[in-house]
N, C-alpha and C positions, 0 to 999 in steps of 0.2 A: 511411593515417584517411581519404582515398579512398575505398577501400570499406565501411566502417564507417554513413562521411556516405549513400552507395547507399543503402545498405539502409533505414535509419531515415529515408529521405525517402519510402521504397515506402509511409512507412503515416503518416510527418505532412511534405507535402513543402515545407513551412515551417519545418521547425527544423535549424538551424544550435550546431553546435559551438565555445562561444566560447573564446578565446586571452586571455592575461592580459592586455591591451593594454586589450582589448575590456570584460574585468573593473572596469578599472579607472572605467568611463563609469558605473556601472552607481549609481543614488541611494544614499545611506545608506539602509537601512530598507526596501528593498523586498524583496530576500531577508536571510534570520539573518547576524546580526555573524559571526558562526563560516566561513562559508561567503567572506566577503571575505581572510582569510586562509588558507581552505583551498583553496581553486581560484586562488591563487597564489606558491603552491609549486609549486615546479620536480621536489621529487624526488615521484615519484608515487608511493612507500613513505611516504614523511609523511601526504601526501595524504588514501591509505587512508589509517595509524591515528587522523589528527584524526579524516574522520569516524564511523570504525568509536569513533571514544573518545563523539561523540554518542550514539551506540545503548545503548554500555553505562553510558551517567550518565540513560538514561529507559527503557531497558529491559532489561535484561541481564537478568532470569531470564525474565523475560515467551517470550523467543525468540531463547534462549541457542543454541544448538541451527545457530539463521538466524544469527544475526553468528557464529558456529563457522566454521559455511562459507564463509563474504565473508571470514571472517579468513586464511581458506586457498588458497579460487579467486579472489577480487578483482585482477582483471589492472587497472581503472585505474576511476578517477570520475573525472569528471568533468561542465561544469556546462552545461548548453541553453539556449534558445530559439526561442525557435516563433513571431516577434510577438509576442503575448500574456503570455506567462508563462514563471517559470525554472524548470528543473529539474535532475536528476543523473539524469549517466550511466549504469549501474554493469556493466563492461563485466566476465564469468565466465568464466572460463574452467572444464568442471568435469568432474570425475575422468574421463570418454571421453573431454574435451578437442576438446571444445564451444566453441563458443564465446553465449551470452547473451547480451543485455542489458536488463535491466532498466530499470527508473523509477520514480524516484524526487521526485515534482512539490514545491513549496514549500509553509514549513507558513505563508508569510505570506498566497498565495494568498486572494481574498474567497470568500466564504463559500453555494455554491449549491446550496442546497440545505432550501429551506424547513420542511419537513418537522423534519430532521437537526437544523435549528438556532435552532427552537423549541425543541426538549428535549434541548440541546447538556451542559449542562449535570445533566443525570439521566443521561448518558450514565457511565459506568466510567475514574476517575479512570488510569488507565493507557492505556486507549485516545485521551483525551484529550491522553494526556501525548505518541503518538507523533503524531499527528497535529500537535499547536500546538510541537510541538517537532521534529523530525526531518526529518517527508515527511504531506504532503496526499496519504499511499497510496505504495505501495509495488508493483510487478505486470510480471508481464512487458513488457516492449515491444509487440508488436510485436499482442497479443490486448489487453491490458489487464483480465487474468486470475492469475489462482494466486496473488493477492497482496491488501495491505489496495486499494480502492480507492477514488479519489480521493473529494470531498464530493458533487460532481455525481456520480458512478453507486451512490452506497450506495443501494441496493435498500432502500426502506421497503415495507413488508411486505402492508400493510392499503390500502395503494395500489388504487383501486375499481378503476381500468382494466387491469391487471396478474388473466391464472388463474390458478387454483392451482388447476392438475387432479386434483393427488393428496388432495387432501381434499371432494371426494364419493367420492373410493373410501379413506376409512376412518370404520372403524366405531365408531373409542373418539373419547373430549370432545378438542380439540385445548389443548395444555396448555399455552400460550404466552396473547398477547395483540396480535393478527397487527395490532392500530393505534398498538401502542409498542413494535416493532421493527421490525431495522433489519439490512439484509445486509451488512458490515463486510466480507466478504471473497467468491470466487467463483470456482469454476471452470474461469467457464468456458462451463460445459455445465448450465448452470441447474441446481447445486448450490449452498447458500450455508450457509455459517456466520453465523450471527444469536444476538445481544442484541435482550431484551425490555428495556428500559430500566425495568421497573415489576413487576423478578422478575429482578435481579442483583446479591443480593447479594454473592452469595460469588461472581462468577464468570462462575458459568455461563453452555453461550451452546446454541445447540441449530443443529443440523445440518439444517436443512430445504432441502427442492426442492420441483420440480412435479412429482415423476413417484413417487421415491421416499419410500416412510413415511420422518417426522421422530425426528430421534435428542436426546434428551431431557438439558439439564441436561448435559449434555459440559462443560470445562474452553476456555471461548474458548482464550483463547491460545496452548494444549497444541495444540490442533488446528490456530492458523493455524501454526501454529511448523514443525510435523508436513507440511501439507500445501507453507509455500514451498517448505522443501527434498524435497519428493520432485519441484516446479513445472523444482528445480535440475537434477536428475538427468535 
């Protein structure tokens, strides 16, 4: 435990893993009701099963490969606190025997993204289901990437302060409206899986990058699911 905590504190010196007694002191409503039961469960396997059941309830089809991988390789889930918010630490032992730490933030977190908040109801229901019921982002802890990022890190593609060099190199017309597009997934190297809320009726998304030609009309969840599993490996 000390070795794990030392690793976590390299990226967030205020982070702490809570024990059962500390979880009992969390006020009702601050975290999802299910979390109180899950993180007071002493049996690790039962704790994992209870948490993954929430994933299956809301996103079983869209993230089927992610859930399957977690079901096989997840070693533990723990509740963390960093003086401002609660989140879940996922300890994964991948097929190569390496330990990876992923963070899933609290779906009860305050909405800290003005542009996204203003159009949240126009965002596909499956995405809202994930953020409102499972996690406010789920990503590789050390880099906050290779996963769905939290509200405050969702990239507003139409932000005038962002520079998309690829636009100057494109000969064809851009097929999405940048002003209604948000990047919910990032690989941490300037590429995003984007949803244009004005044109996403069929669950389509766009692979968007500052350097690589966009790929339009991809299946948002298929790409997210595949890339998360790639990150695990």
